[in-house]
C-alpha positions in Angstrom: 138.4 102.8 75.7 136.6 104.1 78.6 134.3 105.1 75.9 133.4 101.8 74.6 131.8 101.1 77.9 127.5 101.9 77.5 125.5 100.7 80.2 122.1 102.9 79.0 120.6 102.8 75.7 116.4 103.8 74.9 115.6 102.3 71.5 112.8 102.7 69.4 111.0 99.6 69.0 108.2 98.5 66.5 107.0 95.0 65.8 105.7 93.0 63.4 101.7 93.7 62.4 100.0 90.1 61.9 99.1 89.5 58.2 95.4 89.3 57.1 93.2 85.9 57.0 92.2 85.4 53.4 88.9 85.1 52.1 89.1 83.0 49.4 86.2 80.6 48.3 87.8 77.5 47.1 86.8 77.2 42.6 88.1 75.0 40.0 87.1 74.3 36.4 84.8 71.8 37.9 83.6 74.0 40.7 82.8 77.3 40.2 82.0 78.0 44.1 83.2 76.0 46.6 83.5 76.2 50.2 85.7 79.2 51.9 89.7 77.6 51.9 91.2 81.1 52.9 94.4 80.6 55.3 95.4 82.2 58.3 97.9 85.4 58.3 101.1 85.1 59.6 102.4 86.2 62.9 104.6 89.4 62.8 107.8 89.6 63.9 108.8 90.0 67.5 111.7 92.1 68.4 113.8 89.8 71.1 116.5 89.8 73.4 119.1 87.2 73.7 121.7 86.7 76.5 125.5 86.9 74.8 128.0 86.0 77.5 130.8 87.6 75.1 129.0 90.9 75.6 130.2 93.4 78.1 128.3 96.4 76.7 125.7 97.9 75.2 128.1 99.7 72.9 126.2 97.9 69.7 123.0 99.6 70.1 124.2 103.0 71.0 123.4 104.5 67.5 121.1 101.8 66.6 118.0 104.0 67.7 114.8 102.3 65.7 114.3 98.5 65.6 111.5 96.9 63.3 110.6 93.4 62.9 108.7 92.0 60.0 105.2 92.6 58.9 103.1 88.8 58.4 101.9 88.0 54.9 98.4 87.7 54.2 97.0 84.3 54.1 96.0 82.7 50.3 94.0 80.0 48.8 94.2 76.5 49.8 94.6 77.3 53.3 98.1 77.9 53.0 98.9 79.9 56.1 100.8 83.3 55.5 105.0 83.4 56.1 105.5 84.9 59.8 107.2 88.4 59.8 111.1 88.3 60.5 111.7 88.3 64.2 114.9 90.8 64.8 117.4 89.1 67.8 119.2 91.8 69.8 122.2 90.4 71.5 122.7 91.8 74.9 125.4 91.2 78.1 124.0 89.4 80.8 122.6 91.4 84.0 120.8 93.7 80.7 117.3 95.3 82.1 114.6 96.1 80.0 112.3 98.4 81.3 109.4 100.6 80.0 110.5 104.0 78.8 107.7 106.0 79.6 106.5 103.8 83.1 110.1 102.7 83.5 108.5 99.8 84.7 111.0 96.8 84.7 109.7 94.2 82.1 112.5 91.5 82.8 116.2 90.9 82.6 118.7 88.8 80.6 120.9 86.6 83.5 121.7 83.4 81.6 123.7 82.8 78.3 121.3 82.3 75.4 118.2 83.2 77.2 116.0 84.8 75.3 112.8 87.0 76.0 110.3 88.6 73.9 110.6 92.4 74.4 107.9 93.5 71.8 105.5 90.6 70.5 104.2 90.7 66.9 100.6 91.0 66.1 98.6 87.7 65.8 97.9 86.7 62.1 94.3 87.0 61.1 92.4 83.8 60.6 91.0 82.7 57.3 87.1 82.4 56.4 87.9 78.6 56.8 87.0 79.2 60.4 83.8 80.8 60.3 81.9 78.5 57.9 78.7 77.2 60.0 75.5 75.4 58.7 73.9 78.4 57.9 76.6 80.4 56.8 78.7 77.4 54.3 80.8 79.8 52.2 81.6 82.9 54.7 83.3 85.8 53.0 84.6 87.2 56.2 88.3 87.1 57.5 90.2 88.9 60.1 92.5 91.6 59.5 96.0 91.1 61.3 96.6 92.5 64.7 98.7 95.3 64.8 102.3 95.1 66.3 103.7 96.4 69.6 105.6 100.1 69.5 107.2 102.6 71.5 110.2 103.1 73.7 112.6 100.9 75.6 115.3 101.5 77.8 117.9 98.7 78.4 120.0 99.0 81.1 123.5 96.8 82.2 123.9 95.6 85.7 127.4 93.7 85.8 126.9 90.6 86.9 129.9 89.6 89.5 130.2 87.7 93.0 132.1 90.6 94.8 131.8 94.4 94.2 134.3 96.8 95.2 133.0 99.4 97.2 135.3 102.6 98.3 135.8 106.6 97.7 138.3 107.1 94.6 142.0 106.5 94.8 141.5 103.6 98.0 143.3 100.8 95.9 140.8 98.9 94.5 141.8 99.1 90.6 145.4 97.8 92.2 144.0 95.0 94.1 141.7 93.7 91.0 145.1 93.9 88.9 147.1 91.9 91.4 144.4 89.2 92.4 143.1 88.7 88.8 144.4 89.3 85.1 142.5 92.4 84.3 143.8 95.1 83.6 142.6 98.4 84.8 144.1 101.9 84.4 145.8 102.7 87.4 147.0 106.3 88.7 147.4 108.0 92.0 144.3 110.6 91.3 140.4 110.4 91.6 138.2 108.9 89.0 141.0 106.9 87.6 138.6 104.3 87.2 135.7 105.7 84.7 134.1 102.2 83.5 133.5 99.2 85.5 136.0 96.7 85.6 135.8 93.1 85.8 138.3 90.1 86.6 138.2 86.5 87.4 140.0 85.6 90.4 141.6 82.0 90.7 140.6 80.1 93.7 142.1 76.4 94.3 141.3 73.7 92.8 140.6 75.3 89.5 137.4 77.3 91.1 136.9 80.9 90.6 134.6 84.0 91.2 134.1 87.2 89.4 135.3 90.6 91.2 133.9 93.9 89.7 136.0 97.5 90.8 133.1 99.9 90.5 133.9 103.3 90.2 134.2 105.5 93.3 131.5 106.5 95.6 131.7 110.0 97.1 129.7 111.6 99.5 126.4 112.4 98.5 126.9 110.3 95.2 123.0 109.1 95.7 122.3 112.7 94.4 124.1 112.6 91.3 127.8 114.2 92.4 130.3 112.8 91.1 130.5 110.2 89.0 129.2 107.8 91.4 125.4 107.5 91.1 126.0 106.2 87.2 127.8 103.6 88.5 125.4 102.3 91.6 123.1 100.1 90.3 126.1 98.0 89.3 126.2 97.1 92.9 122.6 95.7 93.0 124.1 92.7 91.0 127.1 91.5 93.6 126.6 89.1 95.7 129.2 90.4 98.6 130.3 94.1 98.7 134.2 94.7 99.8 134.6 98.0 101.1 138.0 99.1 100.2 139.1 101.8 103.1 143.1 102.8 103.1 144.8 102.5 106.2 146.0 106.3 106.1 142.8 107.3 106.4 141.8 109.8 109.0 138.4 107.6 110.0 138.1 104.3 109.1 134.5 104.1 111.0 133.4 107.7 109.7 134.5 106.5 105.9 132.7 103.0 106.1 129.9 104.8 107.4 129.6 107.6 104.5 129.6 104.3 102.1 126.9 102.6 103.6 124.8 105.3 104.2 125.3 106.5 100.0 124.7 102.7 99.2 121.3 102.8 101.4 120.0 105.7 100.2 120.2 104.8 96.9 118.6 101.4 97.5 118.3 100.1 101.2 118.0 96.3 99.4 122.2 96.7 99.7 122.5 97.0 102.9 121.1 93.1 103.0 124.1 92.0 101.3 127.5 90.4 102.7 130.1 92.8 103.9 133.3 92.7 104.3 135.8 95.4 104.8 139.9 95.2 103.3 142.1 97.7 105.1 144.5 98.5 102.0 147.8 99.7 101.6 148.6 97.8 104.9 152.6 97.7 104.3 152.4 100.8 105.8 151.7 100.4 109.3 153.4 98.0 111.8 151.7 95.4 114.0 151.5 98.2 116.7 149.7 100.1 114.6 147.1 97.6 113.4 146.6 96.1 116.7 145.4 99.9 118.0 143.2 99.7 115.0 141.8 96.5 115.6 139.7 98.0 118.3 137.8 100.5 116.6 137.1 98.9 113.5 133.2 98.0 112.2 131.7 94.5 113.5 132.0 92.7 110.3 134.6 90.4 108.6 137.6 92.4 108.1 141.1 91.5 106.7 144.3 93.8 106.3 145.8 93.5 102.7 148.7 95.3 100.3 148.5 94.5 96.9 152.2 95.6 97.0 153.6 92.9 99.2 150.5 90.5 98.9 149.8 90.3 102.3 146.3 89.4 103.4 145.5 88.8 100.0 144.9 85.1 100.9 142.8 85.7 103.6 141.2 87.9 101.9 139.9 85.3 98.9 139.5 82.8 101.7 136.8 84.4 103.2 134.8 85.6 100.3 134.9 82.2 98.9 133.8 80.7 102.7 130.8 83.4 102.4 129.5 82.3 98.6 129.5 78.8 99.4 128.7 78.9 103.1 
């Protein structure tokens, strides 16, 4: 199922052309040459992005490379306005960012359910000749043409919305933690890069409260340069309120490992270091109290907790810590 997670698509979009205004002059069996009564042209169709909290991937757009909205219709006699072109509404997951493919500039982001924003605006319809009558020209035959639509390539990329992002090297217990504290069922095995896609889990807290935790695929040293698979998923960390660094208790040097992870995030996006950070020392069921006391002396100066997804040690303390930071 990993191939079903698509977080980047490039699509060619063309909004609709506005309809032309009408240059019709009123006439009937009693009036051969009346005044102008040409209606306005209809607006060209927009291409719109709409947030849908039920979606978690851009897979439905992977093979839909060309998206065209409808053209507006011409105005007609009796001041009738032409019909607007058909809008195309593209539903996307929350956390979708729209960019101009040529400049890479961010246009907007969709973060709320049912939030709608125009990706490509349809052209305005032309004004009918009724708008151009004047004391010196009672029967203008001029009407505006419709304005062209907008077309070009756009990039849609997904940045997962979660309260807590799990950060760590491969095989540090991130997936196991997520499976224990939430209903998520990520693939788990004892080898690197088991997690090939971000996994989301809703973690229950006291009094029917909850928060969202994301298991981000493992980062390796030089991930910001494109090594491993870390670069592909680093952008998902940008959305998280808290970064939970997972470092196993059998690490040769916890401080060094933490430093490498922080360095990779900084090189990718320095603003990531403004987020709240917690260290969870996983697999702590392998430690006795004496070892823990020794390790505590050298831990980085941020909140930390010893945890074990096997025995449940420290998991409630971790959830309390996360909740206090989220609501503090």
